[in-house]
C-alpha positions in Angstrom: 0.0 0.2 0.1 1.2 3.3 -1.0 1.3 6.3 1.6 -1.2 9.1 1.0 1.8 11.4 0.5 2.8 9.1 -2.4 -0.4 9.4 -3.8 -0.8 12.8 -3.9 2.7 13.3 -5.6 1.6 10.9 -8.4 -1.8 12.8 -8.7 0.2 16.3 -8.8 2.6 14.8 -11.5 -0.1 13.7 -13.6 -2.0 16.7 -13.6 1.1 18.6 -14.6 1.9 16.1 -17.4 -1.7 16.7 -19.0 -1.4 20.5 -18.8 2.1 20.2 -20.7 0.7 17.9 -23.4 -2.3 20.2 -23.9 -0.1 23.3 -24.4 2.0 21.3 -26.8 -0.9 20.3 -29.2 -1.7 23.1 -31.8 -5.1 24.9 -31.5 -7.7 24.1 -34.3 -8.2 26.9 -37.0 -11.8 27.0 -36.6 -14.4 27.5 -33.9 -17.8 26.1 -33.6 -20.8 28.3 -32.5 -24.1 26.7 -32.0 -23.1 24.1 -35.2 -22.0 27.0 -37.2 -18.2 26.2 -38.1 -16.2 29.5 -38.3 -12.8 29.4 -40.2 -11.0 32.9 -39.9 -8.7 32.4 -42.9 -11.5 31.4 -45.0 -13.5 34.4 -44.1 -10.4 36.7 -44.8 -10.2 35.4 -48.1 -13.8 35.9 -49.1 -13.7 39.5 -47.9 -10.6 39.9 -50.1 -12.4 38.5 -53.2 -15.4 40.8 -52.5 -13.3 43.7 -52.2 -11.6 43.0 -55.6 -14.9 42.2 -57.2 -16.4 45.4 -56.0 -13.6 47.2 -57.4 -13.9 45.6 -60.8 -17.6 46.6 -60.9 -16.7 50.2 -60.1 -14.1 50.4 -62.6 -16.5 48.8 -65.4 -19.1 51.7 -64.3 -16.7 54.3 -64.6 -15.9 53.0 -68.3 -19.6 52.8 -68.8 -19.9 56.4 -67.6 -16.9 57.6 -69.9 -18.5 55.8 -73.0 -21.9 57.5 -72.4 -20.0 60.7 -71.9 -18.2 60.3 -75.4 -21.4 59.1 -77.0 -23.0 62.6 -76.0 -20.2 64.4 -77.0 -20.4 62.5 -80.4 -24.1 63.4 -80.8 -23.4 67.2 -79.8 -20.8 67.2 -82.6 -23.2 65.7 -85.0 -26.0 68.3 -84.5 -26.6 70.4 -87.3 -26.6 74.4 -87.2 -30.4 75.4 -87.0 -29.6 78.7 -88.8 -28.8 79.2 -92.4 -27.9 82.2 -94.6 -27.4 80.3 -97.8 -30.8 81.4 -99.5 -30.4 85.2 -98.7 -26.8 85.0 -99.7 -27.8 83.5 -102.9 -30.7 86.0 -103.6 -28.0 88.9 -103.0 -25.7 87.4 -105.6 -28.7 86.9 -108.1 -29.6 90.4 -107.8 -25.9 91.6 -108.7 -26.1 89.0 -111.6 -29.5 90.6 -112.9 -28.1 94.1 -112.5 -25.1 93.0 -114.7 -27.2 91.2 -117.4 -29.2 94.6 -117.6 -26.2 96.3 -118.9 -26.9 98.6 -121.8 -25.0 98.6 -125.3 -21.8 96.3 -125.2 -22.5 93.9 -122.3 -20.5 91.5 -120.7 -20.3 89.0 -123.8 -17.3 88.2 -125.3 -18.6 87.6 -128.8 -20.8 90.9 -128.5 -17.8 92.7 -127.5 -15.5 91.4 -130.5 -18.4 92.4 -133.0 -19.8 95.6 -131.5 -16.5 97.3 -130.4 -15.0 96.5 -133.4 -17.9 98.3 -135.4 -18.3 101.2 -133.0 -14.8 101.9 -132.1 -12.0 99.8 -133.7 -13.0 99.8 -137.3 -15.4 102.9 -137.3 -16.4 103.8 -141.1 -14.6 107.2 -142.2 -15.8 107.2 -145.5 -19.4 108.0 -144.9 -21.4 111.3 -144.8 -21.0 113.8 -142.3 -24.4 112.9 -141.1 -23.4 109.1 -140.6 -20.4 110.2 -138.5 -22.3 112.6 -136.4 -24.8 109.5 -135.7 -22.0 107.2 -135.1 -20.3 109.7 -132.6 -23.9 110.1 -130.8 -24.3 106.5 -130.7 -21.0 105.8 -129.0 -21.7 108.9 -126.6 -24.9 107.2 -125.5 -22.9 104.0 -125.0 -20.6 105.5 -122.7 -23.1 107.3 -120.7 -25.1 103.9 -120.5 -22.1 102.3 -119.1 -21.5 104.8 -116.4 -25.2 104.3 -115.3 -25.0 100.6 -115.4 -21.9 101.0 -113.1 -23.9 103.4 -110.9 -26.8 100.6 -110.6 -24.5 97.8 -109.8 -22.8 99.9 -107.0 -26.1 100.7 -105.7 -26.9 97.2 -105.5 -23.7 96.4 -103.6 -24.3 99.0 -101.2 -27.9 97.8 -100.5 -26.5 94.3 -99.6 -24.3 95.8 -96.9 -27.3 95.8 -94.5 -28.2 92.0 -95.1 -24.3 91.4 -94.7 -24.3 92.9 -91.5 -27.3 90.8 -90.3 -25.8 87.9 -91.6 -22.7 88.3 -89.8 -24.3 88.8 -86.5 -26.5 85.9 -86.7 -23.9 83.7 -87.8 -21.2 84.9 -85.0 -24.0 84.6 -82.4 -24.7 80.8 -83.5 -21.0 79.9 -83.8 -20.5 81.2 -80.0 -23.4 79.3 -78.8 -22.6 76.3 -80.9 -22.8 72.9 -79.0 -20.7 70.9 -81.4 -18.0 70.8 -83.8 -20.5 70.4 -86.6 -22.5 73.6 -85.7 -19.2 75.5 -85.3 -18.1 74.2 -88.6 -21.2 75.0 -90.6 -21.3 78.8 -88.9 -17.6 79.2 -90.2 -18.4 77.6 -93.8 -21.3 80.3 -93.9 -19.4 83.1 -92.8 -16.9 82.0 -95.7 -20.1 82.0 -98.0 -21.0 85.6 -96.8 -17.4 86.8 -97.7 -17.6 85.1 -101.2 -20.8 86.9 -101.7 -19.2 90.3 -100.7 -16.4 89.4 -103.1 -18.8 88.7 -105.9 -20.3 92.2 -105.1 -16.9 93.8 -105.4 -15.8 92.0 -108.4 -19.1 93.3 -110.1 -18.4 97.0 -109.0 -15.1 96.8 -110.1 -16.1 95.4 -113.4 -19.0 97.5 -114.2 -16.6 100.6 -113.3 -13.9 99.2 -115.5 -16.3 98.8 -118.5 -17.5 102.3 -118.4 -13.8 103.7 -118.3 -13.1 101.4 -121.1 -15.8 102.2 -123.4 -15.3 106.2 -122.5 -11.7 105.9 -123.3 -12.6 104.0 -126.4 -15.1 106.8 -127.2 -12.5 109.2 -126.5 -10.2 107.6 -129.1 -12.7 107.1 -131.6 -13.7 110.8 -131.4 -9.9 111.8 -132.3 -10.0 109.8 -135.1 -13.2 110.9 -136.7 -12.2 114.7 -135.7 -9.2 114.4 -137.9 -11.3 113.1 -140.6 -13.8 116.1 -140.1 -10.9 118.4 -140.0 -9.5 117.1 -143.2 -12.7 117.2 -145.2 -13.1 120.8 -144.0 -9.7 121.8 -145.0 -9.7 120.3 -148.2 -9.6 122.6 -151.4 -12.6 122.5 -153.3 -16.1 123.5 -152.3 -15.1 124.1 -148.5 -17.4 125.3 -145.9 -20.6 126.3 -147.1 -22.8 127.8 -144.2 -26.6 126.4 -143.8 -29.3 127.2 -141.8 -29.2 126.0 -138.0 -32.1 125.2 -135.7 -31.1 125.9 -132.2 -34.1 124.9 -130.4 -37.2 122.8 -131.1 -40.6 123.9 -131.5 
């Protein structure tokens, strides 16, 4: 029989050995609460996966927003300009063309110029009668006066188009400044160029009409000199000479 002291020592040693073994055995990686197993490492991995998925979704949402913004901008760039000044500009150009087409006498036609200019100015008949020469000089004078009248009409038409050009410039500049897209701005710029073309057309018509009048006047002066020399030669030639006739100063 063992003494009580030995039994107590053996019991204390067994308890100490049991505590040591318990400390050396690793703890489990999960715990159980009410029948539900909880794994900390699996839980953290799930949290990380969910965060990454949420980040991907946010990136996709931002891409969709950028694409939507790009489509909206493209739609704005494709919007046409609601204002057009093409028809008024074309009407002004047609008005100038009509004024040029109403030119009296030798008009703006190459074949007509070659035919009529040669007959009236270049190859005038110096063998006709005195009456025929006077009639030719009067016809040339009337042509010069009509050319200056035509030039004044074209200039008046160009001046009358200035107000329309001012209105068109104001409207187009306002439309260009308030343009919502590149297409509207480009269309406004194109119409401004069309307006400049119309103004250049008026300027060209004005210069052409004035040049025509000056050319006909200079040709009339040259033809008058030639005719005057012929008339002076006839006046001074020996023979019958000058014979005074009855002249009527005023018509009844």
